[in-house]
All heavy atoms as a GROMACS GRO file, in nm:
protein
  570
    1MET      N    1  -0.526  -1.543   1.079
    1MET     CA    2  -0.546  -1.521   0.936
    1MET      C    3  -0.453  -1.613   0.859
    1MET      O    4  -0.334  -1.621   0.888
    1MET     CB    5  -0.519  -1.374   0.903
    1MET     CG    6  -0.532  -1.336   0.760
    1MET     SD    7  -0.696  -1.314   0.693
    1MET     CE    8  -0.774  -1.203   0.804
    2VAL      N    9  -0.506  -1.684   0.761
    2VAL     CA   10  -0.429  -1.772   0.674
    2VAL      C   11  -0.421  -1.706   0.537
    2VAL      O   12  -0.523  -1.660   0.484
    2VAL     CB   13  -0.497  -1.910   0.662
    2VAL    CG1   14  -0.423  -1.998   0.565
    2VAL    CG2   15  -0.508  -1.976   0.797
    3GLN      N   16  -0.301  -1.702   0.482
    3GLN     CA   17  -0.282  -1.646   0.348
    3GLN      C   18  -0.219  -1.752   0.259
    3GLN      O   19  -0.146  -1.839   0.308
    3GLN     CB   20  -0.192  -1.524   0.353
    3GLN     CG   21  -0.251  -1.410   0.435
    3GLN     CD   22  -0.155  -1.293   0.444
    3GLN    OE1   23  -0.036  -1.311   0.454
    3GLN    NE2   24  -0.210  -1.173   0.438
    4ALA      N   25  -0.247  -1.745   0.130
    4ALA     CA   26  -0.192  -1.843   0.036
    4ALA      C   27  -0.180  -1.783  -0.102
    4ALA      O   28  -0.252  -1.689  -0.137
    4ALA     CB   29  -0.281  -1.966   0.031
    5TYR      N   30  -0.088  -1.841  -0.178
    5TYR     CA   31  -0.082  -1.815  -0.321
    5TYR      C   32  -0.152  -1.932  -0.388
    5TYR      O   33  -0.133  -2.047  -0.349
    5TYR     CB   34   0.063  -1.805  -0.370
    5TYR     CG   35   0.128  -1.675  -0.329
    5TYR    CD1   36   0.216  -1.671  -0.221
    5TYR    CD2   37   0.102  -1.558  -0.399
    5TYR    CE1   38   0.276  -1.552  -0.183
    5TYR    CE2   39   0.161  -1.438  -0.362
    5TYR     CZ   40   0.248  -1.437  -0.253
    5TYR     OH   41   0.306  -1.318  -0.216
    6ILE      N   42  -0.231  -1.903  -0.489
    6ILE     CA   43  -0.300  -2.007  -0.564
    6ILE      C   44  -0.252  -1.996  -0.708
    6ILE      O   45  -0.270  -1.892  -0.773
    6ILE     CB   46  -0.453  -1.990  -0.556
    6ILE    CG1   47  -0.496  -1.990  -0.409
    6ILE    CG2   48  -0.524  -2.102  -0.632
    6ILE    CD1   49  -0.628  -1.922  -0.383
    7LEU      N   50  -0.185  -2.100  -0.753
    7LEU     CA   51  -0.130  -2.104  -0.889
    7LEU      C   52  -0.232  -2.173  -0.978
    7LEU      O   53  -0.282  -2.281  -0.944
    7LEU     CB   54   0.002  -2.181  -0.889
    7LEU     CG   55   0.103  -2.139  -0.781
    7LEU    CD1   56   0.226  -2.228  -0.787
    7LEU    CD2   57   0.140  -1.993  -0.794
    8ILE      N   58  -0.265  -2.110  -1.088
    8ILE     CA   59  -0.376  -2.157  -1.172
    8ILE      C   60  -0.333  -2.178  -1.315
    8ILE      O   61  -0.266  -2.092  -1.374
    8ILE     CB   62  -0.492  -2.055  -1.166
    8ILE    CG1   63  -0.541  -2.040  -1.023
    8ILE    CG2   64  -0.605  -2.097  -1.259
    8ILE    CD1   65  -0.641  -1.928  -1.003
    9GLN      N   66  -0.373  -2.291  -1.371
    9GLN     CA   67  -0.358  -2.316  -1.513
    9GLN      C   68  -0.496  -2.300  -1.576
    9GLN      O   69  -0.596  -2.341  -1.518
    9GLN     CB   70  -0.304  -2.456  -1.538
    9GLN     CG   71  -0.161  -2.471  -1.491
    9GLN     CD   72  -0.107  -2.611  -1.509
    9GLN    OE1   73  -0.181  -2.708  -1.509
    9GLN    NE2   74   0.024  -2.622  -1.522
   10THR      N   75  -0.499  -2.240  -1.695
   10THR     CA   76  -0.625  -2.215  -1.763
   10THR      C   77  -0.623  -2.273  -1.904
   10THR      O   78  -0.517  -2.313  -1.955
   10THR     CB   79  -0.654  -2.063  -1.775
   10THR    OG1   80  -0.560  -2.006  -1.867
   10THR    CG2   81  -0.645  -1.993  -1.642
   11GLU      N   82  -0.739  -2.275  -1.965
   11GLU     CA   83  -0.747  -2.309  -2.106
   11GLU      C   84  -0.672  -2.201  -2.185
   11GLU      O   85  -0.658  -2.087  -2.139
   11GLU     CB   86  -0.893  -2.313  -2.151
   11GLU     CG   87  -0.973  -2.423  -2.084
   11GLU     CD   88  -1.122  -2.414  -2.114
   11GLU    OE1   89  -1.164  -2.324  -2.190
   11GLU    OE2   90  -1.197  -2.496  -2.059
   12VAL      N   91  -0.626  -2.235  -2.303
   12VAL     CA   92  -0.551  -2.142  -2.387
   12VAL      C   93  -0.633  -2.016  -2.413
   12VAL      O   94  -0.751  -2.023  -2.450
   12VAL     CB   95  -0.511  -2.209  -2.520
   12VAL    CG1   96  -0.443  -2.109  -2.613
   12VAL    CG2   97  -0.422  -2.328  -2.496
   13GLY      N   98  -0.570  -1.900  -2.389
   13GLY     CA   99  -0.635  -1.772  -2.416
   13GLY      C  100  -0.732  -1.725  -2.310
   13GLY      O  101  -0.798  -1.622  -2.328
   14LYS      N  102  -0.742  -1.793  -2.196
   14LYS     CA  103  -0.840  -1.757  -2.094
   14LYS      C  104  -0.780  -1.690  -1.970
   14LYS      O  105  -0.852  -1.654  -1.879
   14LYS     CB  106  -0.916  -1.882  -2.047
   14LYS     CG  107  -0.998  -1.949  -2.155
   14LYS     CD  108  -1.127  -1.877  -2.176
   14LYS     CE  109  -1.217  -1.953  -2.271
   14LYS     NZ  110  -1.346  -1.895  -2.283
   15ALA      N  111  -0.649  -1.672  -1.965
   15ALA     CA  112  -0.583  -1.622  -1.844
   15ALA      C  113  -0.637  -1.486  -1.798
   15ALA      O  114  -0.671  -1.469  -1.681
   15ALA     CB  115  -0.432  -1.616  -1.864
   16ALA      N  116  -0.645  -1.390  -1.887
   16ALA     CA  117  -0.691  -1.256  -1.849
   16ALA      C  118  -0.836  -1.259  -1.802
   16ALA      O  119  -0.871  -1.193  -1.704
   16ALA     CB  120  -0.674  -1.159  -1.966
   17GLU      N  121  -0.918  -1.335  -1.870
   17GLU     CA  122  -1.059  -1.347  -1.833
   17GLU      C  123  -1.074  -1.411  -1.694
   17GLU      O  124  -1.151  -1.365  -1.611
   17GLU     CB  125  -1.130  -1.432  -1.938
   17GLU     CG  126  -1.278  -1.447  -1.920
   17GLU     CD  127  -1.339  -1.532  -2.030
   17GLU    OE1  128  -1.294  -1.523  -2.146
   17GLU    OE2  129  -1.433  -1.608  -1.999
   18VAL      N  130  -0.997  -1.517  -1.669
   18VAL     CA  131  -1.001  -1.585  -1.539
   18VAL      C  132  -0.952  -1.492  -1.429
   18VAL      O  133  -1.015  -1.481  -1.323
   18VAL     CB  134  -0.919  -1.716  -1.544
   18VAL    CG1  135  -0.895  -1.771  -1.404
   18VAL    CG2  136  -0.988  -1.820  -1.630
   19ALA      N  137  -0.840  -1.423  -1.451
   19ALA     CA  138  -0.787  -1.331  -1.350
   19ALA      C  139  -0.888  -1.222  -1.318
   19ALA      O  140  -0.908  -1.187  -1.201
   19ALA     CB  141  -0.655  -1.269  -1.398
   20GLY      N  142  -0.954  -1.169  -1.418
   20GLY     CA  143  -1.056  -1.065  -1.395
   20GLY      C  144  -1.173  -1.116  -1.313
   20GLY      O  145  -1.223  -1.046  -1.226
   21ALA      N  146  -1.216  -1.239  -1.338
   21ALA     CA  147  -1.327  -1.297  -1.262
   21ALA      C  148  -1.288  -1.324  -1.118
   21ALA      O  149  -1.369  -1.309  -1.026
   21ALA     CB  150  -1.374  -1.426  -1.330
   22ILE      N  151  -1.163  -1.362  -1.096
   22ILE     CA  152  -1.117  -1.394  -0.960
   22ILE      C  153  -1.098  -1.268  -0.876
   22ILE      O  154  -1.122  -1.269  -0.756
   22ILE     CB  155  -0.987  -1.477  -0.967
   22ILE    CG1  156  -1.018  -1.616  -1.023
   22ILE    CG2  157  -0.923  -1.490  -0.830
   22ILE    CD1  158  -0.896  -1.701  -1.050
   23LYS      N  159  -1.056  -1.159  -0.937
   23LYS     CA  160  -1.026  -1.036  -0.863
   23LYS      C  161  -1.143  -0.987  -0.778
   23LYS      O  162  -1.123  -0.923  -0.676
   23LYS     CB  163  -0.985  -0.924  -0.959
   23LYS     CG  164  -0.847  -0.937  -1.012
   23LYS     CD  165  -0.812  -0.822  -1.106
   23LYS     CE  166  -0.673  -0.841  -1.160
   23LYS     NZ  167  -0.632  -0.735  -1.250
   24VAL      N  168  -1.265  -1.015  -0.818
   24VAL     CA  169  -1.382  -0.962  -0.747
   24VAL      C  170  -1.430  -1.054  -0.634
   24VAL      O  171  -1.524  -1.020  -0.563
   24VAL     CB  172  -1.498  -0.934  -0.844
   24VAL    CG1  173  -1.458  -0.831  -0.948
   24VAL    CG2  174  -1.547  -1.061  -0.912
   25ILE      N  175  -1.366  -1.168  -0.615
   25ILE     CA  176  -1.407  -1.263  -0.510
   25ILE      C  177  -1.359  -1.213  -0.375
   25ILE      O  178  -1.242  -1.176  -0.358
   25ILE     CB  179  -1.351  -1.404  -0.539
   25ILE    CG1  180  -1.411  -1.460  -0.668
   25ILE    CG2  181  -1.378  -1.498  -0.421
   25ILE    CD1  182  -1.351  -1.592  -0.712
   26THR      N  183  -1.447  -1.213  -0.276
   26THR     CA  184  -1.410  -1.173  -0.140
   26THR      C  185  -1.305  -1.269  -0.086
   26THR      O  186  -1.320  -1.390  -0.095
   26THR     CB  187  -1.535  -1.176  -0.049
   26THR    OG1  188  -1.632  -1.087  -0.103
   26THR    CG2  189  -1.499  -1.134   0.093
   27GLY      N  190  -1.198  -1.214  -0.032
   27GLY     CA  191  -1.088  -1.294   0.020
   27GLY      C  192  -0.968  -1.293  -0.073
   27GLY      O  193  -0.857  -1.326  -0.032
   28VAL      N  194  -0.988  -1.254  -0.198
   28VAL     CA  195  -0.878  -1.245  -0.294
   28VAL      C  196  -0.818  -1.105  -0.282
   28VAL      O  197  -0.888  -1.005  -0.293
   28VAL     CB  198  -0.926  -1.272  -0.438
   28VAL    CG1  199  -0.817  -1.238  -0.539
   28VAL    CG2  200  -0.972  -1.415  -0.452
   29THR      N  201  -0.687  -1.099  -0.256
   29THR     CA  202  -0.622  -0.969  -0.242
   29THR      C  203  -0.548  -0.928  -0.369
   29THR      O  204  -0.524  -0.810  -0.390
   29THR     CB  205  -0.524  -0.969  -0.123
   29THR    OG1  206  -0.428  -1.073  -0.140
   29THR    CG2  207  -0.600  -0.991   0.008
   30GLN      N  208  -0.513  -1.028  -0.454
   30GLN     CA  209  -0.446  -0.999  -0.580
   30GLN      C  210  -0.472  -1.113  -0.677
   30GLN      O  211  -0.480  -1.229  -0.636
   30GLN     CB  212  -0.294  -0.993  -0.559
   30GLN     CG  213  -0.235  -0.857  -0.565
   30GLN     CD  214  -0.084  -0.862  -0.548
   30GLN    OE1  215  -0.033  -0.933  -0.465
   30GLN    NE2  216  -0.015  -0.787  -0.630
   31ALA      N  217  -0.482  -1.082  -0.804
   31ALA     CA  218  -0.494  -1.183  -0.909
   31ALA      C  219  -0.430  -1.126  -1.034
   31ALA      O  220  -0.471  -1.022  -1.084
   31ALA     CB  221  -0.640  -1.219  -0.935
   32GLU      N  222  -0.327  -1.193  -1.082
   32GLU     CA  223  -0.252  -1.144  -1.198
   32GLU      C  224  -0.236  -1.255  -1.300
   32GLU      O  225  -0.206  -1.370  -1.263
   32GLU     CB  226  -0.113  -1.096  -1.156
   32GLU     CG  227  -0.113  -0.988  -1.049
   32GLU     CD  228  -0.163  -0.854  -1.098
   32GLU    OE1  229  -0.165  -0.830  -1.220
   32GLU    OE2  230  -0.201  -0.772  -1.013
   33ASP      N  231  -0.251  -1.224  -1.429
   33ASP     CA  232  -0.217  -1.321  -1.531
   33ASP      C  233  -0.067  -1.308  -1.558
   33ASP      O  234  -0.013  -1.198  -1.562
   33ASP     CB  235  -0.303  -1.307  -1.657
   33ASP     CG  236  -0.318  -1.165  -1.707
   33ASP    OD1  237  -0.339  -1.075  -1.624
   33ASP    OD2  238  -0.309  -1.143  -1.828
   34VAL      N  239  -0.001  -1.422  -1.570
   34VAL     CA  240   0.144  -1.427  -1.581
   34VAL      C  241   0.185  -1.523  -1.693
   34VAL      O  242   0.101  -1.594  -1.749
   34VAL     CB  243   0.209  -1.474  -1.448
   34VAL    CG1  244   0.181  -1.374  -1.337
   34VAL    CG2  245   0.161  -1.613  -1.408
   35THR      N  246   0.314  -1.526  -1.724
   35THR     CA  247   0.366  -1.624  -1.819
   35THR      C  248   0.440  -1.732  -1.742
   35THR      O  249   0.478  -1.712  -1.627
   35THR     CB  250   0.462  -1.558  -1.920
   35THR    OG1  251   0.572  -1.502  -1.848
   35THR    CG2  252   0.393  -1.450  -2.000
   36GLY      N  253   0.460  -1.846  -1.806
   36GLY     CA  254   0.530  -1.957  -1.742
   36GLY      C  255   0.439  -2.077  -1.730
   36GLY      O  256   0.337  -2.086  -1.800
   37PRO      N  257   0.472  -2.170  -1.640
   37PRO     CA  258   0.392  -2.293  -1.629
   37PRO      C  259   0.251  -2.270  -1.575
   37PRO      O  260   0.162  -2.352  -1.594
   37PRO     CB  261   0.473  -2.382  -1.536
   37PRO     CG  262   0.564  -2.290  -1.462
   37PRO     CD  263   0.588  -2.172  -1.553
   38TYR      N  264   0.230  -2.158  -1.506
   38TYR     CA  265   0.097  -2.121  -1.458
   38TYR      C  266   0.052  -1.996  -1.532
   38TYR      O  267   0.134  -1.915  -1.575
   38TYR     CB  268   0.098  -2.101  -1.306
   38TYR     CG  269   0.124  -2.231  -1.235
   38TYR    CD1  270   0.252  -2.266  -1.196
   38TYR    CD2  271   0.020  -2.320  -1.211
   38TYR    CE1  272   0.277  -2.388  -1.134
   38TYR    CE2  273   0.044  -2.442  -1.150
   38TYR     CZ  274   0.172  -2.475  -1.112
   38TYR     OH  275   0.195  -2.596  -1.052
   39ASP      N  276  -0.077  -1.980  -1.545
   39ASP     CA  277  -0.133  -1.869  -1.622
   39ASP      C  278  -0.182  -1.753  -1.535
   39ASP      O  279  -0.185  -1.639  -1.579
   39ASP     CB  280  -0.248  -1.920  -1.708
   39ASP     CG  281  -0.204  -2.033  -1.800
   39ASP    OD1  282  -0.107  -2.012  -1.875
   39ASP    OD2  283  -0.264  -2.141  -1.795
   40VAL      N  284  -0.223  -1.785  -1.412
   40VAL     CA  285  -0.273  -1.684  -1.319
   40VAL      C  286  -0.217  -1.716  -1.181
   40VAL      O  287  -0.212  -1.833  -1.140
   40VAL     CB  288  -0.428  -1.685  -1.312
   40VAL    CG1  289  -0.480  -1.584  -1.211
   40VAL    CG2  290  -0.487  -1.657  -1.450
   41ILE      N  291  -0.173  -1.613  -1.108
   41ILE     CA  292  -0.131  -1.629  -0.970
   41ILE      C  293  -0.219  -1.540  -0.885
   41ILE      O  294  -0.237  -1.421  -0.913
   41ILE     CB  295   0.017  -1.594  -0.949
   41ILE    CG1  296   0.104  -1.689  -1.031
   41ILE    CG2  297   0.053  -1.601  -0.801
   41ILE    CD1  298   0.252  -1.662  -1.020
   42VAL      N  299  -0.275  -1.600  -0.780
   42VAL     CA  300  -0.370  -1.531  -0.691
   42VAL      C  301  -0.313  -1.531  -0.550
   42VAL      O  302  -0.255  -1.629  -0.505
   42VAL     CB  303  -0.506  -1.606  -0.693
   42VAL    CG1  304  -0.601  -1.545  -0.590
   42VAL    CG2  305  -0.566  -1.604  -0.832
   43ARG      N  306  -0.331  -1.421  -0.480
   43ARG     CA  307  -0.303  -1.417  -0.337
   43ARG      C  308  -0.436  -1.402  -0.267
   43ARG      O  309  -0.516  -1.314  -0.302
   43ARG     CB  310  -0.210  -1.302  -0.301
   43ARG     CG  311  -0.172  -1.307  -0.153
   43ARG     CD  312  -0.059  -1.212  -0.121
   43ARG     NE  313  -0.036  -1.214   0.021
   43ARG     CZ  314   0.081  -1.198   0.077
   43ARG    NH1  315   0.188  -1.179   0.002
   43ARG    NH2  316   0.095  -1.200   0.208
   44ALA      N  317  -0.461  -1.489  -0.170
   44ALA     CA  318  -0.589  -1.489  -0.102
   44ALA      C  319  -0.568  -1.502   0.048
   44ALA      O  320  -0.462  -1.547   0.093
   44ALA     CB  321  -0.676  -1.604  -0.152
   45GLU      N  322  -0.672  -1.464   0.124
   45GLU     CA  323  -0.665  -1.478   0.269
   45GLU      C  324  -0.801  -1.519   0.323
   45GLU      O  325  -0.904  -1.492   0.262
   45GLU     CB  326  -0.618  -1.348   0.334
   45GLU     CG  327  -0.707  -1.228   0.308
   45GLU     CD  328  -0.651  -1.098   0.363
   45GLU    OE1  329  -0.527  -1.090   0.385
   45GLU    OE2  330  -0.728  -1.006   0.383
   46ALA      N  331  -0.797  -1.590   0.435
   46ALA     CA  332  -0.919  -1.636   0.501
   46ALA      C  333  -0.889  -1.646   0.651
   46ALA      O  334  -0.773  -1.642   0.693
   46ALA     CB  335  -0.962  -1.771   0.445
   47ASN      N  336  -0.995  -1.661   0.729
   47ASN     CA  337  -0.978  -1.669   0.875
   47ASN      C  338  -0.908  -1.796   0.919
   47ASN      O  339  -0.839  -1.797   1.020
   47ASN     CB  340  -1.113  -1.657   0.945
   47ASN     CG  341  -1.170  -1.517   0.934
   47ASN    OD1  342  -1.096  -1.420   0.937
   47ASN    ND2  343  -1.300  -1.508   0.920
   48ASN      N  344  -0.928  -1.907   0.845
   48ASN     CA  345  -0.865  -2.033   0.881
   48ASN      C  346  -0.849  -2.120   0.756
   48ASN      O  347  -0.897  -2.084   0.648
   48ASN     CB  348  -0.945  -2.106   0.991
   48ASN     CG  349  -1.090  -2.127   0.952
   48ASN    OD1  350  -1.119  -2.182   0.846
   48ASN    ND2  351  -1.182  -2.082   1.038
   49VAL      N  352  -0.786  -2.235   0.773
   49VAL     CA  353  -0.758  -2.323   0.658
   49VAL      C  354  -0.887  -2.375   0.596
   49VAL      O  355  -0.896  -2.388   0.473
   49VAL     CB  356  -0.667  -2.440   0.702
   49VAL    CG1  357  -0.648  -2.541   0.590
   49VAL    CG2  358  -0.532  -2.387   0.748
   50ASP      N  359  -0.988  -2.405   0.677
   50ASP     CA  360  -1.115  -2.454   0.623
   50ASP      C  361  -1.180  -2.350   0.532
   50ASP      O  362  -1.229  -2.383   0.424
   50ASP     CB  363  -1.212  -2.492   0.736
   50ASP     CG  364  -1.168  -2.618   0.809
   50ASP    OD1  365  -1.094  -2.700   0.750
   50ASP    OD2  366  -1.208  -2.635   0.925
   51GLU      N  367  -1.181  -2.224   0.575
   51GLU     CA  368  -1.239  -2.118   0.492
   51GLU      C  369  -1.159  -2.098   0.364
   51GLU      O  370  -1.215  -2.072   0.258
   51GLU     CB  371  -1.248  -1.987   0.571
   51GLU     CG  372  -1.360  -1.986   0.672
   51GLU     CD  373  -1.376  -1.849   0.738
   51GLU    OE1  374  -1.325  -1.748   0.684
   51GLU    OE2  375  -1.439  -1.844   0.845
   52LEU      N  376  -1.028  -2.111   0.375
   52LEU     CA  377  -0.943  -2.100   0.256
   52LEU      C  378  -0.977  -2.211   0.157
   52LEU      O  379  -0.990  -2.187   0.037
   52LEU     CB  380  -0.796  -2.106   0.294
   52LEU     CG  381  -0.696  -2.096   0.179
   52LEU    CD1  382  -0.707  -1.961   0.108
   52LEU    CD2  383  -0.555  -2.119   0.228
   53GLY      N  384  -0.993  -2.332   0.207
   53GLY     CA  385  -1.030  -2.444   0.121
   53GLY      C  386  -1.164  -2.422   0.052
   53GLY      O  387  -1.179  -2.450  -0.067
   54LYS      N  388  -1.260  -2.370   0.127
   54LYS     CA  389  -1.392  -2.341   0.068
   54LYS      C  390  -1.380  -2.232  -0.039
   54LYS      O  391  -1.447  -2.239  -0.142
   54LYS     CB  392  -1.490  -2.298   0.177
   54LYS     CG  393  -1.531  -2.411   0.268
   54LYS     CD  394  -1.620  -2.363   0.380
   54LYS     CE  395  -1.648  -2.475   0.479
   54LYS     NZ  396  -1.721  -2.427   0.597
   55LEU      N  397  -1.298  -2.132  -0.014
   55LEU     CA  398  -1.277  -2.026  -0.112
   55LEU      C  399  -1.222  -2.084  -0.242
   55LEU      O  400  -1.272  -2.052  -0.351
   55LEU     CB  401  -1.180  -1.921  -0.056
   55LEU     CG  402  -1.129  -1.814  -0.152
   55LEU    CD1  403  -1.240  -1.717  -0.188
   55LEU    CD2  404  -1.011  -1.740  -0.093
   56VAL      N  405  -1.124  -2.171  -0.231
   56VAL     CA  406  -1.062  -2.228  -0.351
   56VAL      C  407  -1.159  -2.322  -0.423
   56VAL      O  408  -1.181  -2.309  -0.543
   56VAL     CB  409  -0.930  -2.303  -0.314
   56VAL    CG1  410  -0.876  -2.377  -0.435
   56VAL    CG2  411  -0.827  -2.205  -0.260
   57VAL      N  412  -1.218  -2.416  -0.350
   57VAL     CA  413  -1.301  -2.518  -0.414
   57VAL      C  414  -1.435  -2.462  -0.462
   57VAL      O  415  -1.477  -2.486  -0.575
   57VAL     CB  416  -1.323  -2.637  -0.318
   57VAL    CG1  417  -1.423  -2.736  -0.376
   57VAL    CG2  418  -1.190  -2.706  -0.289
   58ALA      N  419  -1.504  -2.386  -0.378
   58ALA     CA  420  -1.639  -2.342  -0.411
   58ALA      C  421  -1.642  -2.220  -0.503
   58ALA      O  422  -1.735  -2.206  -0.582
   58ALA     CB  423  -1.717  -2.312  -0.283
   59GLN      N  424  -1.543  -2.134  -0.492
   59GLN     CA  425  -1.551  -2.010  -0.569
   59GLN      C  426  -1.449  -2.002  -0.683
   59GLN      O  427  -1.486  -1.972  -0.797
   59GLN     CB  428  -1.534  -1.890  -0.476
   59GLN     CG  429  -1.649  -1.881  -0.376
   59GLN     CD  430  -1.639  -1.755  -0.292
   59GLN    OE1  431  -1.628  -1.645  -0.346
   59GLN    NE2  432  -1.640  -1.772  -0.161
   60ILE      N  433  -1.324  -2.030  -0.654
   60ILE     CA  434  -1.222  -2.014  -0.757
   60ILE      C  435  -1.228  -2.126  -0.859
   60ILE      O  436  -1.233  -2.102  -0.980
   60ILE     CB  437  -1.082  -2.001  -0.693
   60ILE    CG1  438  -1.074  -1.867  -0.617
   60ILE    CG2  439  -0.973  -2.011  -0.800
   60ILE    CD1  440  -0.946  -1.845  -0.541
   61GLN      N  441  -1.231  -2.251  -0.814
   61GLN     CA  442  -1.230  -2.364  -0.909
   61GLN      C  443  -1.357  -2.372  -0.994
   61GLN      O  444  -1.357  -2.437  -1.097
   61GLN     CB  445  -1.209  -2.496  -0.835
   61GLN     CG  446  -1.068  -2.512  -0.783
   61GLN     CD  447  -1.046  -2.644  -0.713
   61GLN    OE1  448  -1.140  -2.717  -0.682
   61GLN    NE2  449  -0.922  -2.676  -0.684
   62SER      N  450  -1.461  -2.303  -0.954
   62SER     CA  451  -1.585  -2.308  -1.031
   62SER      C  452  -1.586  -2.211  -1.149
   62SER      O  453  -1.678  -2.212  -1.231
   62SER     CB  454  -1.705  -2.278  -0.940
   62SER     OG  455  -1.699  -2.144  -0.894
   63ILE      N  456  -1.482  -2.129  -1.162
   63ILE     CA  457  -1.475  -2.032  -1.272
   63ILE      C  458  -1.442  -2.105  -1.402
   63ILE      O  459  -1.347  -2.184  -1.408
   63ILE     CB  460  -1.371  -1.923  -1.241
   63ILE    CG1  461  -1.420  -1.839  -1.122
   63ILE    CG2  462  -1.344  -1.836  -1.364
   63ILE    CD1  463  -1.320  -1.740  -1.071
   64GLU      N  464  -1.520  -2.076  -1.504
   64GLU     CA  465  -1.500  -2.140  -1.634
   64GLU      C  466  -1.366  -2.101  -1.693
   64GLU      O  467  -1.326  -1.986  -1.688
   64GLU     CB  468  -1.612  -2.099  -1.729
   64GLU     CG  469  -1.614  -2.179  -1.856
   64GLU     CD  470  -1.735  -2.151  -1.940
   64GLU    OE1  471  -1.840  -2.116  -1.884
   64GLU    OE2  472  -1.723  -2.164  -2.063
   65GLY      N  473  -1.295  -2.199  -1.746
   65GLY     CA  474  -1.165  -2.176  -1.808
   65GLY      C  475  -1.048  -2.224  -1.724
   65GLY      O  476  -0.937  -2.237  -1.774
   66ILE      N  477  -1.072  -2.255  -1.595
   66ILE     CA  478  -0.966  -2.307  -1.510
   66ILE      C  479  -0.955  -2.457  -1.530
   66ILE      O  480  -1.055  -2.529  -1.527
   66ILE     CB  481  -0.994  -2.274  -1.361
   66ILE    CG1  482  -0.984  -2.124  -1.338
   66ILE    CG2  483  -0.897  -2.350  -1.270
   66ILE    CD1  484  -1.015  -2.080  -1.196
   67THR      N  485  -0.832  -2.504  -1.549
   67THR     CA  486  -0.811  -2.648  -1.566
   67THR      C  487  -0.744  -2.712  -1.444
   67THR      O  488  -0.762  -2.829  -1.418
   67THR     CB  489  -0.726  -2.677  -1.691
   67THR    OG1  490  -0.600  -2.608  -1.680
   67THR    CG2  491  -0.798  -2.633  -1.818
   68ARG      N  492  -0.666  -2.633  -1.368
   68ARG     CA  493  -0.597  -2.689  -1.252
   68ARG      C  494  -0.555  -2.577  -1.157
   68ARG      O  495  -0.520  -2.468  -1.201
   68ARG     CB  496  -0.474  -2.766  -1.301
   68ARG     CG  497  -0.384  -2.815  -1.191
   68ARG     CD  498  -0.269  -2.894  -1.248
   68ARG     NE  499  -0.288  -3.029  -1.199
   68ARG     CZ  500  -0.237  -3.136  -1.252
   68ARG    NH1  501  -0.165  -3.128  -1.360
   68ARG    NH2  502  -0.255  -3.253  -1.198
   69THR      N  503  -0.558  -2.608  -1.026
   69THR     CA  504  -0.511  -2.513  -0.926
   69THR      C  505  -0.411  -2.581  -0.832
   69THR      O  506  -0.417  -2.702  -0.812
   69THR     CB  507  -0.625  -2.454  -0.840
   69THR    OG1  508  -0.685  -2.557  -0.763
   69THR    CG2  509  -0.729  -2.385  -0.926
   70LEU      N  510  -0.322  -2.503  -0.776
   70LEU     CA  511  -0.228  -2.549  -0.675
   70LEU      C  512  -0.226  -2.443  -0.566
   70LEU      O  513  -0.188  -2.328  -0.592
   70LEU     CB  514  -0.089  -2.569  -0.734
   70LEU     CG  515   0.022  -2.604  -0.637
   70LEU    CD1  516  -0.003  -2.743  -0.576
   70LEU    CD2  517   0.157  -2.602  -0.707
   71THR      N  518  -0.268  -2.479  -0.445
   71THR     CA  519  -0.275  -2.385  -0.334
   71THR      C  520  -0.148  -2.397  -0.250
   71THR      O  521  -0.112  -2.506  -0.204
   71THR     CB  522  -0.399  -2.412  -0.247
   71THR    OG1  523  -0.514  -2.402  -0.330
   71THR    CG2  524  -0.410  -2.309  -0.134
   72CYS      N  525  -0.081  -2.284  -0.228
   72CYS     CA  526   0.044  -2.280  -0.152
   72CYS      C  527   0.028  -2.186  -0.033
   72CYS      O  528   0.043  -2.064  -0.046
   72CYS     CB  529   0.157  -2.228  -0.241
   72CYS     SG  530   0.182  -2.322  -0.392
   73PRO      N  531  -0.003  -2.241   0.086
   73PRO     CA  532  -0.019  -2.157   0.205
   73PRO      C  533   0.114  -2.086   0.238
   73PRO      O  534   0.221  -2.144   0.222
   73PRO     CB  535  -0.057  -2.255   0.315
   73PRO     CG  536  -0.112  -2.374   0.243
   73PRO     CD  537  -0.034  -2.381   0.114
   74ILE      N  538   0.103  -1.965   0.284
   74ILE     CA  539   0.220  -1.886   0.323
   74ILE      C  540   0.256  -1.921   0.467
   74ILE      O  541   0.169  -1.923   0.555
   74ILE     CB  542   0.190  -1.736   0.310
   74ILE    CG1  543   0.164  -1.701   0.164
   74ILE    CG2  544   0.307  -1.652   0.366
   74ILE    CD1  545   0.114  -1.561   0.142
   75VAL      N  546   0.384  -1.950   0.491
   75VAL     CA  547   0.430  -1.980   0.626
   75VAL      C  548   0.533  -1.874   0.667
   75VAL      O  549   0.604  -1.820   0.583
   75VAL     CB  550   0.493  -2.121   0.635
   75VAL    CG1  551   0.389  -2.227   0.608
   75VAL    CG2  552   0.609  -2.137   0.541
   76HIS      N  553   0.539  -1.847   0.793
   76HIS     CA  554   0.635  -1.751   0.847
   76HIS      C  555   0.730  -1.826   0.939
   76HIS      O  556   0.693  -1.866   1.049
   76HIS     CB  557   0.563  -1.638   0.923
   76HIS     CG  558   0.465  -1.565   0.837
   76HIS    ND1  559   0.503  -1.470   0.746
   76HIS    CD2  560   0.331  -1.576   0.825
   76HIS    CE1  561   0.396  -1.424   0.682
   76HIS    NE2  562   0.290  -1.486   0.729
   77ILE      N  563   0.852  -1.847   0.890
   77ILE     CA  564   0.950  -1.927   0.965
   77ILE      C  565   1.044  -1.835   1.040
   77ILE      O  566   1.087  -1.735   0.995
   77ILE     CB  567   1.029  -2.018   0.868
   77ILE    CG1  568   0.931  -2.111   0.799
   77ILE    CG2  569   1.137  -2.093   0.940
   77ILE    CD1  570   0.991  -2.197   0.690
   0.00000   0.00000   0.00000
């Protein structure tokens, strides 16, 4: 299982709407609108890195109002 945090920047005033749309996507375990340089932080999981990439590109990035994403895979050291 691969897990990652996805940091998202949105258009002005769209953070809550984007977070709500992301919460219902399969593989997303958490989605919160936050303050700071990013507007939404998502925790997601997938069976492998390829599936995680497809989740981000095909489902999350296609949501209207998102301007940029940064995917940060979780590592256990």
